[in-house]
Steps between C-alpha positions, in 0.01 A plus 500: 500500500651722225876472514648790692767728353664519841815303568467198738554583864846343528633152445371389838139558394552322168645199682202497735243501218689223322494301822124544542436414136703180531311411816159557340561327167667195659220297659525229767830311538645693206558792738833340588774383270657164554801536732812575289774243510748761626297582811628371837341168604193514720514360852123452520204510267138591551401138450603441861261762633215723393607766245561850637182705537387667177381863511385619156453870575825536695684361198340762276603780736846343537549512121476882491791713618752215467847565360644156431834652394583580862352186658693181573396140559542378858330160471246286317220254565338238276128436446357193332605140456828349374345463154342847497723722713504882496761717671444845651771737627488734800660840450633788708554863398874576525436870572238470774541144628126440449401139449243460222181327613430272203718247322613579145553275198774590255849436364798533735810698408832567674548867592835678482506521882481120527137493616213343303254713298192399301373573148158450337347519848131429560348541848311192625219449752728307738625657824871499589412551868282188501769303317750592773259419783431158346871426463482499117736792432847389383762778536811290432722615215372859483761769575386801707753775576554615859365846410172361368470247783532781758198675345279192488230429754537156665312206351200365694559190705443167325228269618610341829474128556241392751655460848509148639311496832687393809399160639225517761547319828282191538188562702435307819283190442127552548300267716281261298137606453218262578346353180185674372190301420456454124261741326224364281592535130345789309325435173725600207423828326476500122810661348462848354609534140820703476459833329697540181797737550458844349710547190771761547500781245757442227670755277408491133739326263726713282302617196157448660290804583455494881136602519473819296843668484473531120154657533635776728788562259255531209293748704817698575594519129146601398492776764847623396400515134178679596697746717262406780660595834222343710514181294878468545468578871250214541763249378765608754532387862345739751835593652755780503770241419415471128819510289545603134845464340501612135807481279766764553581424863203670669314346793168657602333387823157574643161440340425872434848568359475199268157607372631853441794358299260295286285809437808695387573231241144514368566860391727347234224268375669191644344163412596148609507201261585179691604178325252279684621176344830543690328557839673325790370475856592308813376489860817436709301534824131490577357847444801636304534476120773613260415579137715595202403587142664682204319825426527786250471850648373727222527879544356762269399603249707818509637734238778243455269200481451213747771309686494143626708363788518120541537406869415217736223580748554324837236515771466389862141411589358454851170332580275704730141462615398676176706261283833537322652849487829640367759594767801583282588543132854485354589564136816342363655506156346242273432400144195376318449124526 
């Protein structure tokens, strides 16, 4: 958590962390910008069908390793209603021809080669593959060079219309059946009261604490300030997929590697001082919560005194049988509220 003296690992990594930060801090519909007026018109919107499937963890993975400077827009799809519409763009890597899995919100720009690029990109939860299969992807107006098109994998087939069955030949008439003697009426049975439908679980509203996320964060901070490895470990998900992205462009993955990195920082007397009054949390899907809070990372004292770094702490929380646990932490540049 102490700022590294190493240089960031390339512009690609910096762009990826910025993308993840934008995705975490922007909650709910704010993940997508309103469609810019200069974008090509949409042929279909998601109001005509279910929105493309959302996959939270694939969007996190998709955000890392992306180089938006070499990706172009090949189409878009809209999600929402006419009064609250959000546009997402589907991209392809011009070097490899790889189609990116998740739609991206951002600002379009014209590239020197005539194709369309994107700035201020933020990866969404919405799937470009599902948008294509549902017939929501609009590719009109987007230029793709022959070289790039030759490298691209074909798009999946769109949803086919249901086939109209062929008329069935009329069956031969059946001989009439002799009438059956009437059956004595049965006494009516008292109606059974209908059971009330079970309420579906609902995500927490933005700003509300979805059942203890803040408590786990407070435990994490207390364990960090106490340099308590076991205490910090108890707040993390029991998985090798834990991610820790401090400032400086590093990304550390794996529970043991993350705990070792924390322990290395403790050697510098690192302490955390969160600004709890600026705590923000949202539960975009049941069992997944996103939290963001300004925090001061204090290192020292040393022979040169103490140093304080103001950052924004962003966390991804997952609800397990044991309760809420931290799955990923991303630090981004920030200022005190």
